[in-house]
N, CA, C and O of each residue as an XYZ file, in Angstrom:
940
protein
N      45.216     10.640    -20.184
C      43.971     11.177    -19.417
C      42.837     10.803    -19.931
O      41.815     10.469    -19.331
N      43.152     10.899    -21.772
C      42.039     11.233    -22.503
C      41.904      9.807    -22.800
O      40.711      9.505    -22.781
N      42.918      8.475    -23.157
C      43.067      7.299    -22.875
C      42.257      6.449    -21.477
O      42.035      5.240    -21.428
N      41.950      7.381    -20.515
C      41.250      6.199    -19.387
C      40.371      7.335    -19.599
O      40.512      7.775    -18.458
N      39.552      8.189    -20.158
C      38.928      8.592    -20.453
C      37.556      8.202    -21.143
O      36.420      8.162    -20.669
N      38.298      7.769    -23.154
C      37.591      7.013    -23.166
C      37.320      5.566    -22.709
O      36.178      5.105    -22.676
N      38.640      4.729    -22.287
C      38.132      3.862    -21.441
C      36.761      3.688    -20.507
O      35.962      2.771    -20.698
N      36.606      4.690    -19.479
C      35.586      4.933    -18.742
C      34.286      4.832    -19.281
O      33.343      4.146    -18.890
N      34.387      5.795    -20.459
C      33.468      6.345    -21.184
C      32.134      5.198    -21.645
O      30.959      5.213    -21.280
N      33.126      3.878    -22.941
C      33.280      3.153    -23.195
C      32.846      1.966    -22.650
O      32.414      0.971    -23.231
N      33.052      2.235    -21.124
C      32.917      1.415    -19.688
C      31.339      1.436    -19.383
O      30.507      0.594    -19.046
N      31.336      2.833    -19.672
C      29.831      3.441    -19.255
C      28.704      2.961    -20.339
O      27.535      2.688    -20.068
N      29.315      2.921    -21.619
C      28.324      2.168    -22.826
C      27.926      1.172    -22.401
O      26.753      0.968    -22.088
N      29.047      0.204    -22.300
C      28.904     -0.791    -22.167
C      27.619     -1.498    -21.160
O      26.735     -2.273    -21.523
N      27.926     -0.811    -19.510
C      27.318     -0.922    -19.020
C      25.775     -0.482    -18.956
O      25.024     -0.588    -17.987
N      25.485      0.047    -20.249
C      24.299      0.871    -20.263
C      23.692     -0.421    -20.999
O      22.728     -1.065    -20.585
N      24.363     -0.662    -22.065
C      23.981     -1.692    -23.353
C      23.179     -3.288    -21.656
O      22.045     -3.768    -21.659
N      23.857     -3.474    -21.012
C      23.905     -4.565    -19.986
C      22.399     -4.638    -19.972
O      21.593     -5.364    -20.555
N      22.212     -2.994    -18.545
C      20.923     -2.778    -18.753
C      20.163     -3.048    -19.858
O      19.356     -3.975    -19.935
N      20.391     -2.313    -20.648
C      18.993     -1.937    -21.730
C      18.421     -3.564    -22.338
O      17.317     -3.743    -22.854
N      19.994     -5.165    -22.015
C      20.059     -5.439    -23.387
C      20.349     -5.649    -24.180
O      19.854     -6.585    -24.809
N      21.421     -4.841    -24.685
C      21.248     -4.633    -26.431
C      23.119     -5.381    -26.474
O      23.554     -6.282    -25.757
N      23.869     -4.595    -27.574
C      24.948     -5.408    -27.895
C      25.085     -3.549    -27.668
O      24.352     -2.574    -27.835
N      27.262     -3.969    -26.938
C      26.971     -2.537    -27.033
C      27.569     -1.916    -28.552
O      27.788     -0.747    -28.869
N      27.775     -3.476    -29.524
C      28.197     -2.853    -30.682
C      27.647     -2.258    -31.250
O      28.159     -1.701    -32.222
N      26.267     -2.075    -30.907
C      25.370     -1.456    -31.868
C      25.436      0.148    -31.856
O      24.766      0.895    -32.569
N      26.505      0.560    -30.777
C      26.502      1.681    -29.955
C      27.786      2.095    -30.345
O      28.715      1.288    -30.364
N      28.022      4.030    -30.859
C      29.232      3.912    -31.975
C      29.520      5.730    -31.023
O      28.946      6.818    -31.068
N      30.477      5.274    -30.413
C      30.859      6.556    -29.779
C      31.116      7.671    -30.174
O      32.342      7.569    -30.237
N      30.792      9.133    -30.639
C      31.764      9.944    -31.476
C      32.147     10.977    -30.473
O      31.338     11.717    -29.912
N      33.637     10.978    -30.256
C      34.692     11.492    -29.759
C      34.766     13.481    -30.453
O      35.647     13.864    -31.223
N      33.449     14.537    -29.825
C      33.008     16.007    -29.733
C      34.307     16.501    -29.829
O      34.673     16.886    -28.719
N      35.296     16.677    -30.825
C      36.906     17.624    -30.689
C      36.726     18.545    -30.961
O      37.807     19.024    -31.305
N      35.511     19.660    -31.116
C      35.206     21.235    -30.918
C      35.970     21.585    -30.373
O      35.953     21.326    -29.170
N      37.059     22.356    -30.913
C      37.977     23.674    -30.352
C      38.502     22.460    -29.970
O      37.602     22.054    -29.235
N      39.150     21.809    -29.972
C      40.078     21.000    -29.443
C      41.274     20.665    -29.941
O      40.837     19.771    -30.665
N      42.928     20.644    -30.235
C      43.917     20.720    -31.030
C      44.059     19.828    -31.369
O      42.994     19.262    -31.123
N      45.023     18.788    -32.084
C      45.722     18.893    -32.579
C      46.105     17.235    -32.042
O      45.669     16.087    -32.120
N      46.838     17.751    -31.660
C      47.520     16.474    -30.452
C      46.772     15.600    -29.619
O      47.049     14.437    -29.328
N      45.239     16.666    -29.063
C      44.275     15.913    -28.667
C      43.195     14.862    -28.841
O      42.673     13.928    -28.233
N      43.118     15.722    -30.367
C      42.875     14.043    -30.759
C      43.543     13.082    -31.296
O      43.057     11.971    -31.085
N      44.521     13.111    -31.940
C      46.073     12.314    -32.253
C      45.792     10.769    -31.022
O      45.787      9.538    -31.001
N      45.596     11.969    -30.167
C      45.840     11.195    -28.331
C      44.821     10.415    -28.295
O      44.949      9.267    -27.867
N      43.449     10.962    -28.800
C      42.623     10.244    -28.972
C      41.692      9.275    -29.540
O      40.680      8.666    -29.192
N      42.797      9.436    -31.024
C      43.291      8.336    -32.059
C      43.889      7.007    -31.710
O      43.614      5.809    -31.649
N      44.900      7.909    -31.505
C      45.746      6.721    -30.531
C      45.656      5.562    -29.778
O      46.284      4.504    -29.803
N      44.337      6.170    -28.802
C      43.108      5.531    -27.877
C      42.236      5.062    -28.256
O      41.189      4.958    -27.617
N      42.443      4.595    -29.540
C      41.395      3.649    -30.116
C      40.138      4.491    -31.520
O      39.514      4.075    -32.496
N      40.297      5.604    -30.935
C      39.620      6.794    -31.734
C      38.809      6.770    -32.739
O      39.641      7.181    -33.548
N      37.803      6.621    -33.412
C      37.695      6.825    -34.979
C      37.446      7.545    -35.231
O      38.288      8.138    -35.905
N      35.770      8.470    -34.948
C      34.680      9.080    -35.023
C      34.555     10.099    -34.097
O      34.078     10.072    -32.963
N      35.070     11.041    -34.761
C      35.221     12.396    -34.948
C      34.037     13.334    -34.452
O      33.165     12.623    -34.951
N      33.424     14.203    -33.958
C      32.102     15.161    -34.291
C      33.467     16.242    -34.147
O      34.557     16.304    -33.578
N      32.480     17.138    -35.204
C      33.083     18.876    -35.558
C      31.744     19.536    -35.348
O      30.671     18.944    -35.468
N      31.949     21.375    -34.880
C      30.386     21.315    -34.955
C      30.703     23.128    -36.056
O      29.851     23.951    -36.392
N      32.012     23.144    -36.281
C      32.097     24.586    -37.033
C      32.609     23.394    -39.103
O      33.281     22.400    -39.375
N      32.169     23.908    -39.514
C      32.418     23.388    -40.690
C      34.878     24.141    -41.200
O      35.821     23.536    -41.710
N      34.781     25.068    -40.845
C      36.338     25.565    -41.074
C      37.297     24.912    -39.819
O      38.520     25.055    -39.819
N      36.643     24.257    -38.869
C      37.578     23.824    -37.517
C      37.786     22.360    -38.450
O      38.702     21.544    -38.535
N      36.447     22.493    -39.084
C      36.527     20.708    -39.771
C      37.052     21.060    -40.821
O      38.042     20.369    -40.581
N      37.299     21.514    -41.789
C      38.596     21.592    -43.010
C      39.466     21.716    -42.444
O      40.155     20.771    -42.829
N      40.120     22.327    -41.602
C      41.178     22.465    -41.006
C      42.025     20.951    -40.300
O      43.243     20.781    -40.245
N      41.057     20.101    -39.873
C      41.518     18.837    -39.488
C      41.725     17.645    -40.119
O      42.404     16.636    -39.931
N      40.641     18.212    -41.233
C      41.116     16.489    -41.957
C      41.509     16.395    -42.594
O      41.427     15.350    -43.240
N      42.402     17.582    -43.016
C      44.283     16.726    -43.912
C      45.506     16.545    -42.640
O      46.660     16.196    -42.892
N      45.035     16.833    -41.352
C      46.284     16.655    -40.518
C      45.765     15.105    -39.686
O      46.543     14.663    -38.841
N      44.371     14.285    -39.980
C      43.965     13.780    -39.282
C      44.191     11.857    -40.006
O      43.816     12.151    -41.141
N      44.477     10.438    -40.105
C      44.411     10.283    -40.466
C      43.414      9.774    -40.894
O      42.312      9.919    -40.365
N      43.712      8.844    -42.302
C      42.335      8.920    -43.130
C      41.057      8.280    -43.160
O      40.006      8.634    -43.695
N      41.443      6.930    -42.255
C      40.538      5.885    -41.678
C      39.656      7.224    -40.674
O      38.587      6.784    -40.252
N      39.806      8.062    -40.436
C      39.078      8.800    -39.232
C      37.850      8.801    -39.846
O      38.002      8.613    -41.053
N      36.050      9.005    -39.358
C      35.041      9.110    -39.067
C      34.620     10.424    -39.312
O      34.429     10.698    -38.127
N      34.373     11.278    -39.801
C      33.846     12.836    -39.447
C      32.573     12.998    -39.608
O      32.136     12.577    -40.679
N      31.610     13.616    -38.677
C      30.425     13.020    -38.047
C      30.457     15.487    -38.124
O      31.073     16.383    -37.547
N      29.246     15.363    -39.328
C      29.020     16.779    -38.408
C      27.901     17.527    -37.951
O      26.976     17.889    -38.677
N      28.006     17.761    -36.696
C      27.259     17.547    -35.990
C      26.408     18.866    -34.953
O      25.511     18.772    -34.116
N      27.177     20.041    -35.481
C      26.672     21.225    -35.274
C      25.978     22.119    -36.483
O      26.348     22.143    -37.657
N      24.771     22.918    -35.834
C      24.403     23.822    -37.906
C      24.493     24.344    -38.550
O      24.788     25.493    -38.220
N      24.380     24.138    -39.681
C      25.462     23.603    -40.951
C      24.685     25.162    -41.426
O      23.501     25.225    -41.093
N      25.113     26.107    -41.989
C      24.577     27.284    -42.611
C      24.679     26.669    -44.902
O      25.700     26.109    -45.300
N      23.838     26.874    -45.605
C      23.703     26.251    -46.623
C      24.660     26.800    -47.627
O      25.107     25.990    -48.438
N      24.944     27.711    -47.685
C      26.088     28.072    -48.416
C      27.791     27.669    -47.719
O      28.741     28.449    -47.657
N      27.746     25.876    -47.153
C      28.972     25.916    -45.903
C      28.621     24.286    -46.759
O      29.326     23.286    -46.891
N      27.503     24.540    -47.126
C      27.699     22.532    -47.217
C      28.190     22.025    -48.723
O      27.821     20.903    -49.070
N      29.066     22.866    -49.689
C      29.699     22.778    -51.029
C      30.777     21.957    -50.515
O      31.013     20.910    -51.119
N      31.609     22.318    -49.294
C      32.919     22.754    -48.502
C      32.857     20.804    -47.573
O      33.926     20.217    -47.404
N      31.769     20.268    -47.209
C      31.944     19.326    -46.864
C      31.590     18.387    -47.572
O      32.302     17.399    -47.393
N      30.937     18.273    -48.178
C      30.768     16.869    -48.554
C      31.294     16.467    -49.610
O      31.732     17.035    -50.611
N      31.206     15.412    -49.282
C      32.295     13.793    -49.598
C      33.274     14.189    -48.923
O      34.295     13.533    -48.716
N      33.100     15.010    -48.629
C      34.029     14.543    -46.661
C      33.604     14.461    -45.454
O      34.169     14.560    -44.365
N      32.662     14.290    -45.732
C      32.183     13.900    -44.275
C      31.437     12.093    -43.850
O      30.373     11.985    -44.460
N      31.680     11.102    -43.211
C      30.705     10.544    -43.262
C      29.381     10.607    -43.233
O      28.654      9.988    -44.010
N      28.860     11.626    -42.015
C      27.281     11.785    -41.978
C      27.115     13.188    -41.382
O      27.771     13.637    -40.442
N      26.230     13.761    -42.000
C      26.015     15.480    -41.863
C      24.659     14.632    -40.627
O      23.716     13.872    -40.846
N      25.280     15.335    -39.210
C      23.804     14.809    -38.298
C      22.487     15.584    -38.462
O      21.328     15.171    -38.443
N      23.167     17.274    -38.689
C      22.006     18.133    -38.099
C      21.000     19.142    -39.676
O      20.760     20.349    -39.669
N      20.727     18.425    -40.496
C      19.804     18.114    -40.998
C      18.283     18.744    -40.324
O      17.344     18.062    -39.912
N      18.376     20.147    -40.358
C      16.802     20.355    -39.959
C      15.717     20.933    -40.299
O      14.691     21.127    -39.646
N      16.155     21.368    -42.010
C      15.087     21.388    -42.829
C      15.137     21.003    -44.301
O      16.001     20.315    -44.846
N      13.769     21.717    -44.999
C      14.092     20.760    -46.287
C      15.110     21.730    -47.079
O      15.999     21.441    -47.879
N      14.762     22.732    -46.683
C      16.295     23.976    -48.043
C      17.348     23.555    -48.049
O      17.970     23.415    -49.102
N      17.982     23.143    -46.531
C      19.480     22.671    -45.976
C      19.619     21.501    -46.960
O      20.490     21.490    -47.830
N      18.808     20.609    -46.805
C      18.847     19.476    -47.795
C      18.807     19.437    -48.854
O      19.742     18.829    -49.376
N      17.335     20.267    -50.149
C      18.075     20.580    -50.932
C      19.744     20.942    -51.534
O      20.385     20.442    -52.458
N      20.042     21.924    -50.647
C      21.277     22.156    -50.994
C      22.463     20.732    -51.293
O      23.398     20.486    -52.055
N      21.706     20.039    -50.140
C      22.765     19.101    -49.715
C      22.797     17.821    -50.378
O      23.641     16.925    -50.373
N      21.349     17.982    -51.119
C      21.278     16.659    -52.287
C      21.884     17.641    -53.728
O      22.592     17.053    -54.545
N      21.581     18.977    -53.920
C      22.127     19.117    -55.595
C      23.737     19.569    -55.305
O      24.006     20.362    -56.208
N      24.958     19.395    -54.400
C      26.213     18.947    -53.765
C      26.553     18.008    -53.782
O      27.751     17.730    -53.828
N      25.497     17.062    -53.748
C      26.036     15.477    -53.976
C      25.785     15.215    -55.166
O      26.560     14.401    -55.669
N      24.871     15.659    -55.904
C      24.585     15.348    -57.002
C      25.315     16.124    -58.310
O      24.796     16.132    -59.426
N      26.224     16.582    -58.088
C      26.989     17.336    -58.692
C      28.387     16.607    -58.877
O      28.959     16.066    -59.823
N      28.750     16.901    -57.196
C      29.920     15.208    -57.047
C      30.028     14.047    -57.169
O      31.056     13.378    -57.070
N      28.471     13.548    -57.504
C      27.628     12.754    -57.930
C      28.214     11.133    -57.139
O      28.549     10.014    -57.525
N      28.063     11.914    -55.774
C      28.021     10.563    -54.171
C      26.764     10.804    -53.345
O      25.927     11.700    -53.449
N      26.811     10.185    -52.835
C      25.429      9.890    -51.796
C      25.784     10.658    -50.227
O      26.908     10.724    -49.730
N      24.783     11.085    -49.755
C      24.918     12.224    -48.757
C      24.637     10.705    -47.169
O      23.907      9.767    -47.488
N      25.183     10.687    -45.867
C      23.770     10.263    -45.110
C      24.017     11.273    -43.920
O      24.924     11.751    -43.238
N      22.661     11.300    -44.094
C      21.844     12.523    -43.402
C      21.000     11.763    -41.944
O      20.300     10.750    -41.930
N      21.357     12.623    -40.871
C      20.280     12.673    -39.888
C      19.398     13.845    -40.493
O      19.697     14.648    -41.377
N      18.298     13.723    -39.808
C      17.204     14.973    -39.332
C      17.372     14.698    -37.645
O      17.326     13.820    -36.784
N      17.661     16.523    -37.929
C      17.111     17.407    -36.531
C      16.160     17.058    -35.793
O      15.431     17.839    -36.405
N      15.148     16.403    -34.690
C      14.580     16.619    -34.396
C      14.554     17.546    -33.364
O      15.404     17.262    -32.521
N      13.641     18.971    -32.980
C      13.895     19.664    -31.886
C      12.499     18.991    -30.787
O      11.371     19.480    -30.737
N      13.096     17.503    -29.817
C      11.967     17.201    -29.054
C      11.182     18.178    -27.989
O       9.988     18.452    -27.862
N      12.360     18.583    -27.278
C      11.835     19.461    -26.289
C      11.829     20.912    -26.585
O      12.210     21.787    -25.807
N      11.191     21.152    -28.216
C      10.804     22.404    -28.383
C      11.354     23.553    -27.348
O      10.578     24.024    -26.517
N      12.764     24.001    -27.428
C      13.865     24.759    -27.403
C      13.753     26.015    -28.145
O      14.337     26.046    -29.228
N      13.051     27.159    -27.731
C      13.581     27.812    -28.631
C      14.855     27.841    -28.811
O      15.104     27.580    -29.988
N      16.294     28.142    -27.860
C      17.302     28.680    -29.020
C      17.193     27.064    -29.545
O      16.119     27.086    -30.145
N      17.687     25.754    -29.642
C      17.582     24.581    -29.881
C      16.963     25.188    -31.364
O      16.226     26.168    -31.468
N      17.562     24.175    -32.678
C      17.599     24.185    -34.146
C      17.127     22.770    -34.251
O      17.518     21.924    -33.448
N      16.465     22.548    -35.025
C      15.696     21.675    -35.595
C      14.448     21.564    -35.775
O      13.751     22.495    -35.372
N      13.492     19.858    -36.736
C      12.039     20.288    -36.868
C      11.729     20.309    -35.581
O      12.588     20.223    -34.703
N      10.263     20.444    -35.310
C       9.606     20.213    -34.699
C       8.857     18.568    -34.394
O       8.683     17.925    -35.429
N       8.465     17.945    -33.220
C       7.812     16.864    -33.755
C       6.988     16.994    -34.236
O       6.840     16.143    -35.113
N       5.949     17.931    -34.142
C       4.779     17.227    -35.082
C       5.210     17.490    -37.075
O       4.636     16.961    -38.027
N       6.512     18.580    -37.099
C       6.739     18.852    -38.821
C       7.596     17.447    -39.320
O       7.776     17.168    -40.506
N       8.060     16.664    -38.220
C       8.946     16.113    -38.895
C       8.721     14.975    -39.703
O       9.705     14.393    -40.160
N       7.856     14.663    -39.893
C       6.933     13.202    -40.662
C       7.544     13.537    -42.285
O       8.224     12.958    -43.133
N       6.554     15.373    -42.044
C       6.671     15.430    -43.661
C       8.023     16.246    -43.761
O       8.292     16.508    -44.934
N       8.897     16.694    -42.893
C      10.032     16.746    -43.822
C      11.027     15.543    -43.836
O      12.145     15.965    -44.134
N      11.019     13.728    -43.546
C      10.924     12.709    -43.874
C      10.901     12.672    -44.975
O      11.953     12.518    -45.595
N       9.419     12.831    -45.765
C       8.456     12.714    -46.649
C       9.247     13.320    -47.756
O       9.325     12.777    -48.858
N       9.973     14.711    -47.396
C      10.522     15.399    -48.539
C      11.580     15.290    -49.350
O      11.912     15.401    -50.530
N      12.076     14.977    -48.048
C      13.621     14.998    -47.856
C      13.665     13.745    -49.035
O      13.810     13.807    -50.256
N      13.487     12.661    -48.171
C      13.285     11.363    -49.021
C      13.264     11.450    -49.982
O      14.042     10.590    -50.396
N      12.634     12.250    -51.223
C      12.646     12.478    -52.770
C      13.584     12.828    -53.364
O      13.989     12.532    -54.488
N      14.195     13.892    -52.127
C      15.893     14.515    -53.167
C      16.388     13.316    -53.165
O      16.095     12.342    -52.472
N      17.476     13.508    -54.328
C      18.677     12.515    -55.264
C      19.971     12.552    -54.244
O      20.293     13.275    -53.301
N      20.431     11.648    -54.768
C      22.052     11.805    -53.690
C      21.567     12.209    -51.911
O      22.140     13.039    -51.206
N      20.598     11.512    -51.586
C      20.890     11.579    -50.077
C      19.550     10.013    -49.315
O      18.479      9.466    -49.576
N      20.812      9.995    -48.191
C      20.213      8.673    -47.772
C      19.930      9.203    -46.313
O      20.838      9.455    -45.520
N      18.255      9.386    -45.964
C      17.812      9.681    -44.206
C      18.301      8.828    -43.569
O      17.606      7.830    -43.760
N      19.237      8.558    -42.790
C      19.906      7.406    -42.228
C      18.756      7.609    -40.577
O      18.582      6.406    -40.383
N      18.385      7.938    -40.031
C      18.074      8.454    -38.591
C      17.236     10.047    -38.366
O      16.821     11.032    -38.978
N      17.341      9.531    -37.225
C      16.911     11.383    -36.440
C      17.848     11.347    -35.248
O      18.003     10.281    -34.652
N      18.330     12.185    -34.957
C      19.808     13.427    -34.208
C      18.372     14.509    -33.560
O      17.497     15.163    -34.129
N      18.719     14.256    -32.126
C      18.104     15.328    -30.953
C      19.222     15.815    -30.594
O      20.274     15.294    -30.965
N      19.196     16.692    -29.960
C      19.891     17.526    -28.385
C      19.298     18.442    -27.402
O      19.052     19.647    -27.381
N      19.084     16.975    -26.200
C      18.692     17.103    -25.681
C      18.507     18.078    -24.610
O      19.562     18.187    -23.985
N      17.294     19.067    -24.005
C      18.072     19.966    -22.545
C      19.532     20.033    -22.078
O      20.050     18.981    -22.452
N      20.545     20.884    -21.349
C      20.716     20.961    -20.180
C      20.185     20.919    -18.960
O      19.375     21.749    -18.549
N      20.713     19.714    -18.156
C      19.966     19.196    -16.848
C      20.885     18.492    -16.305
O      21.683     17.759    -16.889
N      20.764     18.772    -14.737
C      21.103     18.508    -13.532
C      21.186     16.959    -13.373
O      22.030     16.166    -12.957
N      20.147     16.901    -13.803
C      19.733     15.381    -13.625
C      19.410     14.301    -15.148
O      18.288     14.417    -15.639
N      20.520     13.185    -15.902
C      19.853     13.058    -16.920
C      19.012     12.534    -16.535
O      18.410     12.517    -17.609
N      18.120     11.849    -15.638
C      17.106     11.075    -16.067
C      15.659     12.085    -16.084
O      14.525     11.609    -16.030
N      15.962     13.554    -16.169
C      14.794     14.757    -17.234
C      15.194     14.431    -18.402
O      14.758     15.085    -19.350
N      15.880     13.624    -18.579
C      15.964     14.040    -20.563
C      15.903     12.790    -21.148
O      16.215     12.671    -22.333
N      15.367     11.359    -20.161
C      15.000      9.786    -20.563
C      13.829     10.037    -21.360
O      13.623      9.274    -22.303
N      12.688     11.385    -21.042
C      10.819     11.304    -21.877
C      11.528     11.816    -23.260
O      11.078     11.543    -24.373
N      12.332     12.351    -23.100
C      12.790     13.081    -24.942
C      13.593     12.101    -25.471
O      13.334     12.076    -26.674
N      14.688     11.030    -25.133
C      15.106     10.111    -25.837
C      13.938      9.436    -25.961
O      13.635      9.689    -27.126
N      13.133      8.783    -25.548
C      12.108      8.249    -26.124
C      11.267      8.175    -26.324
O      10.563      7.169    -26.236
N      10.823      9.839    -26.888
C       9.935     10.038    -27.424
C      10.756      9.865    -29.187
O      10.122      9.751    -30.236
N      11.458      9.879    -29.124
C      12.216     10.394    -30.456
C      12.568      8.690    -30.429
O      11.763      7.982    -31.034
N      13.174      8.340    -30.078
C      12.944      6.513    -30.268
C      12.083      6.001    -30.459
O      12.278      4.939    -31.050
N      10.441      6.377    -30.096
C       8.675      6.239    -30.661
C       8.871      6.660    -32.221
O       8.811      5.855    -33.150
N       9.138      8.193    -32.368
C       9.298      9.168    -33.833
C      10.117      8.342    -34.761
O       9.851      8.609    -35.933
N      11.132      7.321    -34.599
C      11.866      6.521    -35.324
C      10.819      5.263    -35.851
O      10.650      4.975    -37.036
N      10.213      4.642    -34.784
C       9.151      3.387    -35.082
C       8.453      3.620    -35.699
O       8.354      2.958    -36.732
N       7.497      4.760    -35.425
C       6.505      5.446    -35.783
C       6.625      5.509    -37.716
O       5.866      4.886    -38.459
N       7.786      6.434    -38.183
C       8.685      6.054    -39.063
C       8.899      5.250    -40.479
O       8.569      5.365    -41.660
N       9.854      4.130    -39.417
C      10.398      3.451    -40.294
C       8.718      2.089    -40.491
O       8.790      1.139    -41.269
N       7.729      2.299    -39.818
C       6.074      1.752    -40.337
C       5.933      2.082    -41.212
O       5.667      1.203    -42.032
N       5.985      3.487    -41.727
C       5.481      4.240    -42.744
C       5.957      3.866    -44.580
O       5.487      4.291    -45.635
N       7.445      2.577    -44.181
C       8.825      2.527    -45.693
C       8.168      3.639    -46.652
O       7.681      3.627    -47.783
N       8.327      4.327    -45.942
C       9.246      5.621    -47.364
C      10.561      4.934    -47.672
O      11.399      4.561    -46.853
N      10.594      4.847    -48.789
C      11.303      4.707    -49.877
C      13.015      5.039    -49.232
O      12.820      5.912    -48.386
N      14.210      4.801    -49.257
C      15.121      6.019    -49.249
C      15.330      6.991    -47.659
O      15.880      8.027    -47.287
N      14.483      5.859    -47.077
C      14.787      5.929    -45.574
C      14.951      5.080    -44.406
O      14.190      4.115    -44.333
N      15.755      5.248    -43.532
C      15.777      4.507    -42.882
C      15.979      5.141    -41.623
O      16.535      6.235    -41.530
N      15.421      4.304    -40.366
C      15.866      4.469    -39.150
C      16.272      3.858    -38.180
O      15.692      3.591    -37.127
N      17.809      3.507    -38.701
C      18.121      2.469    -38.167
C      19.386      3.313    -37.363
O      20.416      2.702    -37.077
N      19.235      4.666    -37.047
C      20.078      5.342    -36.607
C      19.253      6.448    -35.338
O      18.167      6.897    -35.707
N      19.610      6.758    -34.291
C      19.649      7.837    -33.326
C      20.972      8.173    -32.687
O      21.926      7.777    -32.017
N      20.338      9.267    -33.405
C      22.056      9.863    -32.080
C      21.621     10.970    -31.156
O      20.985     12.009    -31.335
N      21.990     10.590    -30.458
C      21.756     11.080    -28.731
C      22.317     11.004    -27.965
O      23.036     10.010    -27.863
N      22.324     12.186    -26.796
C      23.207     11.927    -26.127
C      24.429     12.427    -26.008
O      25.271     12.206    -26.878
N      24.807     13.469    -24.473
C      25.725     13.814    -25.036
C      26.864     13.364    -23.503
O      26.950     12.155    -23.286
N      27.381     13.982    -22.878
C      28.798     13.620    -21.879
C      28.166     13.770    -20.776
O      28.586     13.122    -19.817
N      27.041     14.614    -20.595
C      25.786     15.010    -19.599
C      24.120     13.455    -18.876
O      23.249     13.298    -18.020
N      24.787     12.779    -20.111
C      23.025     12.085    -20.082
C      23.051     10.817    -21.472
O      22.063     10.315    -22.008
N      24.927     10.480    -21.871
C      24.513      9.205    -22.785
C      24.097      7.936    -22.597
O      23.520      7.061    -23.243
N      24.761      8.162    -21.052
C      23.910      6.291    -20.385
C      22.376      6.586    -20.470
O      21.376      5.869    -20.505
N      22.514      7.419    -20.481
C      20.346      7.483    -20.669
C      20.212      7.186    -21.973
O      19.782      6.059    -22.219
N      20.382      7.666    -22.583
C      20.052      8.136    -24.660
C      20.503      6.219    -24.369
O      19.561      5.426    -24.374
N      22.013      5.659    -24.132
C      21.213      4.273    -25.047
C      21.420      3.321    -24.002
O      22.398      2.574    -23.994
N      20.385      3.322    -22.970
C      19.564      2.979    -22.671
C      18.457      2.859    -23.227
O      17.877      1.776    -23.316
N      17.934      4.142    -23.756
C      16.324      4.266    -24.749
C      16.698      3.957    -26.337
O      15.804      3.772    -27.163
N      18.201      3.917    -26.706
C      18.573      3.154    -28.654
C      19.018      4.043    -29.016
O      18.865      4.275    -30.216
N      19.918      5.158    -28.063
C      21.153      5.696    -29.175
C      22.003      4.857    -29.766
O      22.583      3.938    -29.189
N      22.141      5.243    -31.328
C      23.334      4.026    -32.067
C      23.929      5.447    -32.053
O      24.180      5.335    -33.253
N      24.449      6.878    -31.721
C      26.030      7.523    -31.938
C      25.242      8.078    -30.745
O      24.056      8.289    -30.491
N      26.446      8.226    -30.111
C      26.762      9.265    -28.453
C      27.271     10.271    -28.519
O      28.424      9.901    -28.297
N      27.368     11.798    -28.719
C      28.292     12.540    -28.540
C      28.423     13.104    -27.239
O      27.657     13.675    -26.461
N      30.238     12.604    -27.235
C      30.248     13.301    -26.392
C      32.246     13.718    -26.336
O      33.283     13.164    -26.701
N      31.788     15.190    -25.547
C      32.943     15.834    -25.817
C      33.921     15.652    -24.732
O      34.847     14.854    -24.578
N      33.070     17.407    -23.446
C      33.715     16.543    -22.453
C      34.376     15.940    -21.675
O      35.456     16.265    -21.181
N      33.458     14.556    -21.439
C      34.058     13.593    -21.073
C      35.560     12.832    -20.989
O      36.329     12.255    -20.220
N      35.383     13.273    -22.349
C      36.175     12.506    -22.888
C      37.581     13.466    -23.414
O      38.569     12.753    -23.588
N      37.813     14.961    -23.689
C      38.917     15.563    -23.775
C      39.102     16.345    -22.397
O      40.254     16.700    -22.150
N      38.145     16.647    -21.503
C      37.759     17.504    -20.096
C      37.197     19.043    -21.156
O      37.044     19.257    -22.359
N      37.028     19.880    -19.807
C      36.484     21.088    -19.549
C      37.467     22.181    -20.749
O      36.984     22.935    -21.593
N      38.600     21.992    -20.524
C      39.130     23.393    -21.427
C      38.926     23.551    -23.063
O      39.160     22.835    -24.036
N      38.536     24.463    -22.914
C      38.233     25.390    -24.908
C      39.821     25.923    -24.756
O      40.476     26.055    -23.722
N      40.187     26.169    -26.068
C      41.250     26.273    -26.824
C      40.204     27.546    -27.674
O      39.202     27.364    -28.365
N      40.585     28.252    -27.468
C      40.321     29.759    -28.569
C      40.643     30.279    -29.780
O      40.050     31.088    -30.494
N      42.296     29.343    -29.985
C      43.205     29.548    -30.392
C      44.214     28.645    -31.100
O      44.180     27.517    -30.609
N      44.946     28.745    -31.919
C      45.643     27.221    -31.936
C      45.896     25.972    -32.406
O      46.907     25.288    -32.560
N      44.084     25.770    -32.701
C      43.326     24.742    -32.255
C      43.930     23.122    -32.881
O      44.029     22.024    -32.333
N      44.208     23.547    -34.091
C      45.101     22.122    -34.879
C      46.412     22.862    -34.896
O      47.034     23.252    -35.885
N      46.751     22.997    -33.484
C      48.216     22.944    -33.123
C      48.546     21.737    -32.270
O      47.614     21.026    -31.895
N      49.940     21.409    -31.891
C      50.234     20.742    -31.078
C      50.395     21.173    -30.181
O      50.729     20.485    -29.217
């Protein structure tokens, strides 16, 4: 099932790239494996998945040693400052940096570990009260402030669009994030690139790809609906 689902998602990404005149190699599929057992992750890995996204630090730490070393782990959930020390040096990228205080904690830990952490700044483009992320108006100032911190490389922006029945309803938010990235790129801020837009999930990733997503985060579309409460890393 998972292999078939992965192939279907990849085909839809390719089709969306064709419609937008993009190269499918410029889009990375992140398999969102939160709450899923190790057996499912292994099946996805064997089907070719190498980028996995997790929402919770503890679950991430449980899974990392049990999966092959060439997996690239992405922290995509809200990150508390007191958990930063556990994942710096272990994840490929942190997608959900939503404040200067969080960035400062990441910087402090990166310097301590003598490493550089790739991050994306999370933007609440739709202005939903239930979502984390900087406002559209705050984002450029946040970029400027975070760019001065040692041990951090800003690679782009991330957003979580509203849950909608019709994916087209989120096109304006993806387009807005893309335009923000273009505007920030033009500022030529040191230590900042806007090469990565992390946007689009199971319900709307094809629209996100059409609007310039470099990373799409797909969970249900690959692993199915079922959530596991216990035994997440068990077979």
